[in-house]
TORMAR-282897 format. One line per field, with one value per residue (C-alpha): residue in one letter; chain; z, x, y. Coordinates in nm, 3 decimals, decimal comma. Example, Ala and Ser with C-alpha at 12.3 -4.5 7.8 and 13.67 -1.06 7.14 Angstrom:
2
fimi <- c(A; S)
drenlo <- c(A; A)
up <- c(0,780; 0,714)
east <- c(1,230; 1,367)
north <- c(-0,450; -0,106)
//
This chain:
374
fimi <- c(M; L; K; V; P; Y; F; E; P; W; I; T; D; N; D; K; K; M; I; M; D; A; L; N; Q; R; W; L; T; N; G; P; F; L; K; K; F; E; K; K; F; S; K; F; I; D; I; K; H; S; I; G; V; S; S; A; T; H; G; L; H; L; C; L; K; S; I; G; I; G; K; G; D; E; V; I; V; P; T; M; T; F; A; A; T; A; D; A; V; T; Y; C; G; A; K; P; I; L; V; D; V; D; K; N; T; F; N; I; L; P; E; Q; I; K; K; K; V; N; R; K; T; K; A; I; I; P; V; H; Y; G; G; Q; A; C; N; M; D; E; I; L; Q; I; S; K; K; N; G; I; K; I; I; E; D; C; A; H; A; L; G; S; K; Y; G; E; M; K; C; G; K; I; G; D; M; G; C; F; S; F; Y; P; T; K; I; I; T; T; G; E; G; G; M; I; T; T; K; N; M; K; L; F; K; K; I; T; L; L; R; S; H; G; M; N; Q; L; P; P; E; R; E; K; H; T; K; W; K; Y; D; I; I; E; L; G; Y; N; Y; R; L; D; E; I; R; S; A; L; G; F; S; Q; I; Q; R; I; R; K; I; N; N; L; R; I; K; I; A; K; K; Y; D; N; E; L; Q; K; I; K; G; I; I; I; P; K; I; E; E; N; R; N; H; I; F; H; L; Y; T; I; K; V; N; S; D; F; P; L; T; R; D; E; L; F; I; K; L; H; N; S; G; I; G; T; S; V; Q; Y; L; P; L; H; L; M; S; Y; N; K; N; K; F; K; N; S; E; F; P; N; A; N; K; I; K; D; Q; I; L; S; L; P; I; F; P; T; M; T; E; K; Q; I; D; Y; V; T; S; V; I; K; K; V)
drenlo <- c(A; A; A; A; A; A; A; A; A; A; A; A; A; A; A; A; A; A; A; A; A; A; A; A; A; A; A; A; A; A; A; A; A; A; A; A; A; A; A; A; A; A; A; A; A; A; A; A; A; A; A; A; A; A; A; A; A; A; A; A; A; A; A; A; A; A; A; A; A; A; A; A; A; A; A; A; A; A; A; A; A; A; A; A; A; A; A; A; A; A; A; A; A; A; A; A; A; A; A; A; A; A; A; A; A; A; A; A; A; A; A; A; A; A; A; A; A; A; A; A; A; A; A; A; A; A; A; A; A; A; A; A; A; A; A; A; A; A; A; A; A; A; A; A; A; A; A; A; A; A; A; A; A; A; A; A; A; A; A; A; A; A; A; A; A; A; A; A; A; A; A; A; A; A; A; A; A; A; A; A; A; A; A; A; A; A; A; A; A; A; A; A; A; A; A; A; A; A; A; A; A; A; A; A; A; A; A; A; A; A; A; A; A; A; A; A; A; A; A; A; A; A; A; A; A; A; A; A; A; A; A; A; A; A; A; A; A; A; A; A; A; A; A; A; A; A; A; A; A; A; A; A; A; A; A; A; A; A; A; A; A; A; A; A; A; A; A; A; A; A; A; A; A; A; A; A; A; A; A; A; A; A; A; A; A; A; A; A; A; A; A; A; A; A; A; A; A; A; A; A; A; A; A; A; A; A; A; A; A; A; A; A; A; A; A; A; A; A; A; A; A; A; A; A; A; A; A; A; A; A; A; A; A; A; A; A; A; A; A; A; A; A; A; A; A; A; A; A; A; A; A; A; A; A; A; A; A; A; A; A; A; A; A; A; A; A; A; A; A; A; A; A; A; A)
up <- c(1,962; 1,741; 1,592; 1,298; 1,260; 1,099; 0,826; 0,732; 0,423; 0,125; 0,091; -0,185; -0,297; -0,597; -0,435; -0,202; -0,532; -0,698; -0,371; -0,430; -0,744; -0,746; -0,423; -0,641; -0,940; -0,890; -0,836; -0,533; -0,637; -0,918; -1,128; -1,347; -1,102; -1,056; -1,409; -1,456; -1,177; -1,255; -1,600; -1,511; -1,248; -1,517; -1,741; -1,473; -1,382; -1,798; -1,715; -1,928; -1,602; -1,287; -1,062; -0,739; -0,415; -0,058; 0,107; -0,003; 0,255; 0,078; -0,270; -0,155; -0,010; -0,403; -0,593; -0,364; -0,373; -0,792; -0,839; -0,621; -0,290; 0,010; 0,268; 0,223; 0,034; 0,151; 0,084; 0,120; 0,326; 0,442; 0,836; 0,753; 0,679; 0,826; 0,914; 0,648; 0,403; 0,603; 0,770; 0,379; 0,327; 0,667; 0,546; 0,283; 0,500; 0,389; 0,599; 0,552; 0,518; 0,668; 0,560; 0,660; 0,524; 0,371; 0,654; 0,409; 0,224; 0,458; 0,129; 0,118; 0,050; -0,274; -0,110; 0,183; -0,025; -0,218; 0,107; 0,202; -0,176; -0,175; -0,338; -0,133; -0,183; -0,469; -0,399; -0,311; -0,225; -0,211; -0,014; -0,188; 0,147; 0,183; -0,176; -0,347; -0,522; -0,422; -0,661; -0,852; -1,100; -0,846; -0,771; -1,101; -1,184; -0,853; -0,951; -1,327; -1,217; -0,974; -1,118; -0,851; -0,879; -0,760; -0,593; -0,531; -0,191; -0,333; -0,057; -0,018; -0,392; -0,630; -0,850; -0,756; -1,029; -1,078; -1,416; -1,592; -1,475; -1,240; -0,958; -0,976; -1,344; -1,228; -1,076; -1,194; -0,981; -0,791; -0,504; -0,370; -0,065; -0,017; 0,366; 0,493; 0,510; 0,164; -0,149; -0,239; 0,006; -0,056; 0,310; 0,277; -0,045; -0,239; -0,580; -0,836; -1,123; -1,361; -1,723; -1,690; -1,856; -1,667; -1,370; -1,452; -1,505; -1,181; -0,927; -1,072; -1,054; -0,691; -0,612; -0,625; -0,444; -0,759; -0,934; -1,309; -1,345; -1,136; -1,092; -1,349; -1,601; -1,580; -1,596; -1,919; -2,064; -1,998; -1,916; -1,497; -1,399; -1,232; -1,082; -0,820; -0,955; -0,722; -0,367; -0,349; -0,171; -0,064; -0,137; -0,402; -0,381; -0,372; -0,616; -0,287; -0,307; -0,622; -0,677; -0,439; -0,588; -0,934; -0,847; -0,665; -0,924; -1,133; -0,908; -0,837; -1,016; -0,804; -0,484; -0,559; -0,659; -0,302; -0,090; -0,280; -0,251; 0,147; 0,151; -0,004; 0,242; 0,499; 0,323; 0,329; 0,688; 0,822; 0,662; 0,868; 1,175; 1,345; 1,426; 1,180; 0,865; 0,571; 0,346; 0,106; -0,258; -0,471; -0,847; -1,116; -0,914; -0,755; -0,411; -0,403; 0,025; 0,129; 0,430; 0,524; 0,768; 0,918; 1,178; 1,486; 1,562; 1,849; 1,783; 1,818; 2,170; 2,215; 2,124; 1,889; 2,183; 2,349; 2,025; 1,958; 2,303; 2,244; 1,950; 2,050; 2,386; 2,104; 1,927; 1,624; 1,546; 1,447; 1,356; 1,367; 1,072; 1,141; 1,422; 1,262; 1,208; 1,390; 1,693; 1,760; 1,988; 1,697; 1,531; 1,779; 1,881; 1,517; 1,408; 1,528; 1,615; 1,490; 1,102; 1,133; 1,236; 0,973; 1,123; 1,495; 1,479; 1,269; 1,486; 1,730; 1,519; 1,251; 1,278; 1,021; 1,039; 0,895; 0,518; 0,340; 0,060; 0,229; 0,469; 0,530; 0,487; 0,835; 0,957; 0,787; 0,972; 1,328; 1,283; 1,179; 1,448; 1,689; 1,612; 1,587; 1,949; 2,057)
east <- c(2,183; 2,178; 2,462; 2,269; 1,872; 1,562; 1,602; 1,752; 1,594; 1,863; 1,828; 2,113; 2,210; 2,012; 1,726; 1,772; 1,820; 1,487; 1,326; 1,479; 1,369; 1,023; 1,058; 1,182; 0,870; 0,527; 0,263; 0,369; 0,059; -0,091; 0,249; 0,492; 0,712; 0,361; 0,340; 0,685; 0,677; 0,364; 0,495; 0,816; 0,636; 0,412; 0,715; 0,880; 0,540; 0,497; 0,126; -0,118; -0,192; -0,040; -0,179; -0,011; -0,190; -0,092; -0,048; -0,116; -0,389; -0,584; -0,533; -0,663; -0,966; -0,984; -1,001; -1,267; -1,470; -1,390; -1,582; -1,863; -1,792; -2,043; -2,228; -2,370; -2,025; -1,740; -1,383; -1,168; -0,757; -0,536; -0,516; -0,129; -0,114; -0,063; -0,400; -0,453; -0,571; -0,914; -0,963; -0,951; -1,298; -1,418; -1,395; -1,623; -1,870; -1,850; -1,681; -1,340; -1,339; -1,028; -0,854; -0,545; -0,264; 0,096; 0,281; 0,617; 0,548; 0,304; 0,043; -0,286; -0,468; -0,634; -0,835; -0,922; -1,049; -1,306; -1,424; -1,539; -1,657; -2,052; -2,294; -2,186; -1,814; -1,686; -1,400; -1,002; -0,742; -0,439; -0,137; 0,221; 0,374; 0,761; 0,837; 0,694; 0,429; 0,051; -0,069; -0,200; -0,311; -0,548; -0,676; -0,743; -0,930; -1,189; -1,218; -1,347; -1,496; -1,728; -1,681; -1,494; -1,245; -0,871; -0,683; -0,330; -0,150; 0,245; 0,289; 0,604; 0,617; 0,785; 0,971; 0,841; 0,699; 0,460; 0,589; 0,705; 0,459; 0,546; 0,299; 0,045; -0,067; -0,173; -0,509; -0,787; -0,568; -0,266; -0,206; 0,182; 0,334; 0,589; 0,631; 1,004; 1,068; 0,945; 1,162; 1,132; 0,977; 0,817; 0,796; 0,440; 0,252; 0,150; 0,046; -0,235; -0,189; -0,434; -0,460; -0,806; -0,891; -1,265; -1,105; -0,834; -1,079; -1,242; -0,985; -0,817; -1,143; -1,220; -0,814; -0,934; -1,260; -1,468; -1,368; -1,386; -1,120; -0,846; -0,642; -0,350; -0,602; -0,816; -0,515; -0,463; -0,756; -1,045; -1,298; -1,264; -1,551; -1,520; -1,765; -1,780; -1,920; -1,896; -1,813; -1,413; -1,139; -0,826; -0,557; -0,327; 0,066; 0,202; 0,558; 0,782; 0,732; 0,672; 1,013; 1,179; 0,993; 1,063; 1,456; 1,440; 1,210; 1,517; 1,730; 1,483; 1,688; 1,972; 1,769; 1,633; 1,911; 2,102; 1,814; 1,882; 2,253; 2,156; 1,920; 2,172; 2,410; 2,179; 2,082; 2,457; 2,474; 2,160; 2,025; 2,244; 2,164; 1,922; 1,597; 1,646; 1,395; 1,502; 1,244; 1,120; 1,089; 0,833; 0,835; 0,731; 0,797; 1,096; 1,152; 1,292; 1,315; 1,145; 1,169; 1,378; 1,164; 1,265; 1,055; 1,224; 1,089; 1,081; 1,502; 1,645; 1,766; 1,539; 1,186; 1,102; 1,050; 1,366; 1,595; 1,386; 1,557; 1,916; 1,917; 1,811; 2,006; 2,300; 2,213; 1,999; 1,663; 1,397; 1,053; 0,760; 0,516; 0,280; 0,020; -0,262; -0,575; -0,809; -0,598; -0,590; -0,806; -1,015; -1,109; -1,070; -1,436; -1,522; -1,376; -1,310; -0,958; -0,977; -1,065; -0,625; -0,416; -0,116; -0,122; -0,193; 0,108; 0,371; 0,274; 0,500; 0,775; 0,818; 1,092; 1,198; 1,563; 1,756; 1,763; 1,806; 2,006; 2,288; 2,343; 2,720; 2,889; 2,970; 2,631; 2,529; 2,837; 2,741; 2,354; 2,446; 2,753; 2,509; 2,232; 2,486; 2,660; 2,291)
north <- c(0,538; 0,205; 0,057; -0,043; 0,094; -0,107; 0,143; 0,459; 0,622; 0,710; 1,106; 1,206; 1,566; 1,556; 1,422; 1,773; 1,977; 1,831; 1,965; 2,296; 2,288; 2,227; 2,533; 2,755; 2,741; 2,908; 2,597; 2,373; 2,153; 2,017; 2,115; 1,957; 1,763; 1,582; 1,513; 1,417; 1,150; 0,975; 0,953; 0,784; 0,582; 0,454; 0,366; 0,174; -0,035; -0,032; 0,065; 0,357; 0,567; 0,664; 0,900; 1,037; 1,080; 1,180; 0,860; 0,434; 0,464; 0,754; 0,574; 0,248; 0,437; 0,623; 0,274; 0,125; 0,467; 0,437; 0,154; 0,216; 0,015; 0,115; 0,016; -0,343; -0,439; -0,656; -0,652; -0,944; -0,821; -1,043; -1,056; -0,986; -0,653; -0,283; -0,170; 0,093; -0,215; -0,284; 0,032; 0,187; -0,045; 0,057; 0,401; 0,357; 0,242; -0,139; -0,458; -0,581; -0,981; -1,113; -1,445; -1,612; -1,620; -1,855; -1,961; -1,954; -1,615; -1,475; -1,411; -1,414; -1,760; -1,850; -2,133; -1,894; -1,646; -1,926; -1,955; -1,627; -1,495; -1,412; -1,223; -0,922; -0,995; -0,687; -0,644; -0,868; -0,680; -0,894; -0,780; -0,845; -0,903; -0,817; -0,796; -1,076; -1,149; -1,297; -1,623; -1,411; -1,656; -1,779; -1,500; -1,369; -1,678; -1,595; -1,256; -1,327; -1,602; -1,434; -1,058; -0,942; -0,636; -0,740; -0,368; -0,443; -0,343; -0,255; -0,075; -0,325; -0,424; -0,123; -0,352; -0,691; -0,935; -1,245; -1,383; -1,157; -0,914; -0,603; -0,586; -0,286; -0,422; -0,772; -0,674; -0,349; -0,111; -0,100; 0,085; 0,186; 0,356; 0,610; 0,649; 0,661; 0,304; 0,219; 0,109; 0,466; 0,761; 1,120; 1,166; 1,066; 0,984; 0,724; 0,625; 0,456; 0,253; 0,113; 0,047; 0,175; 0,490; 0,486; 0,443; 0,677; 0,936; 0,866; 0,860; 1,177; 1,352; 1,246; 1,273; 1,701; 1,753; 1,604; 1,953; 1,949; 2,165; 2,278; 2,596; 2,550; 2,394; 2,748; 2,982; 2,880; 3,050; 3,313; 3,027; 3,063; 2,914; 2,547; 2,289; 2,016; 1,740; 1,473; 1,458; 1,420; 1,438; 1,697; 1,372; 1,474; 1,468; 1,808; 1,922; 1,878; 1,466; 1,476; 1,588; 1,383; 1,065; 1,155; 1,214; 0,852; 0,656; 0,707; 0,497; 0,205; -0,041; 0,011; 0,064; -0,276; -0,434; -0,317; -0,493; -0,829; -0,807; -0,732; -1,043; -1,308; -1,158; -1,249; -1,567; -1,691; -1,629; -1,703; -2,033; -2,277; -2,198; -2,415; -2,243; -1,933; -2,009; -1,744; -1,577; -1,827; -1,727; -1,915; -2,004; -1,742; -1,460; -1,246; -1,093; -0,697; -0,729; -0,426; -0,655; -0,929; -1,179; -1,413; -1,706; -1,788; -2,150; -2,366; -2,498; -2,170; -2,167; -1,819; -1,714; -1,450; -1,181; -1,313; -1,249; -0,901; -0,799; -0,894; -0,776; -0,446; -0,470; -0,500; -0,172; -0,362; -0,221; -0,494; -0,522; -0,761; -0,697; -0,772; -0,855; -0,996; -0,800; -1,006; -0,962; -0,607; -0,436; -0,272; -0,616; -0,880; -0,907; -0,926; -1,223; -1,600; -1,669; -2,044; -1,915; -1,784; -2,119; -1,970; -1,594; -1,718; -1,939; -1,758; -1,410; -1,506; -1,635; -1,355; -1,097; -0,860; -0,765; -0,424; -0,374; -0,053; 0,020; 0,214; -0,076; -0,192; -0,507; -0,436; -0,377; -0,674; -0,886; -0,755; -0,832; -1,187; -1,174; -1,113; -1,386; -1,668; -1,600; -1,705)
//
């Protein structure tokens, strides 16, 4: 058993009570907990519309479908992200166009986006890596100049800000993840945010089979008839997971403050170690540290992989996030390796250390002490 796991979900007694409350009601999907969770989420992001979905991957798919992305279209995606970001584009029959990232923040580079924009480009999916916003001013300028939609991948960024605006409110739409390792969890699940009423209605329709009237609505009156008015999907977030999400979002500020506190402790202990580069925070934004990702450079006595093994053998869980998409077996014959110099370099340097809200001082000290002893 690991002395310090890479991540541990924080499930409280209130979380469990909320789940039982959901199980003790009649509607187990399309019910009141989903509505309460969506409303609470909207309030936190300070945005008009939130739509609960079965995963962030499904959320990205619905966003792309809602703006008509299809065969012949291109969508720009950073190479340093999880496969789902690009997969959602492929699901639509469109082509993901990968671009390089900043060597310090690991976020998408606006100058690389500009090089790839053409008449086929219909959207950009900036990924706010690790909990720090991308350079959204430049991305918004590119979007406005070329008439391109922005779908923010906020899987790491629940509470991240660019200026005074929270991620998920900056682009046309935002997609959040509630996978077990994320800022809050519903087990599996996600949320879409948007300011646009037309997109909200479209996504809500597509989420439930393109059905114009759901069962709880039909029960309220004698008009039993419903219609399928568009090809949709079964991408709903059920009541059990919505109840867990509703409980967790109520302590989101505490969760993020605990993460930031842990990151500061890491910073203090690691910043003076030669060869270890701690996360860099850019101006005009915060960092909520979904990931605490260091870089291990040539000045350190061990390579990144050797440090990974050292930590593992010491009972410490770590992760490499990510191997760039252009190097994955599924993609490697589709892109030129030379187009991604930054990603090609940092892929051998990055290492994400354990960080989770219930992490103890003792656990933090143990992780840093093992690195120091090297």
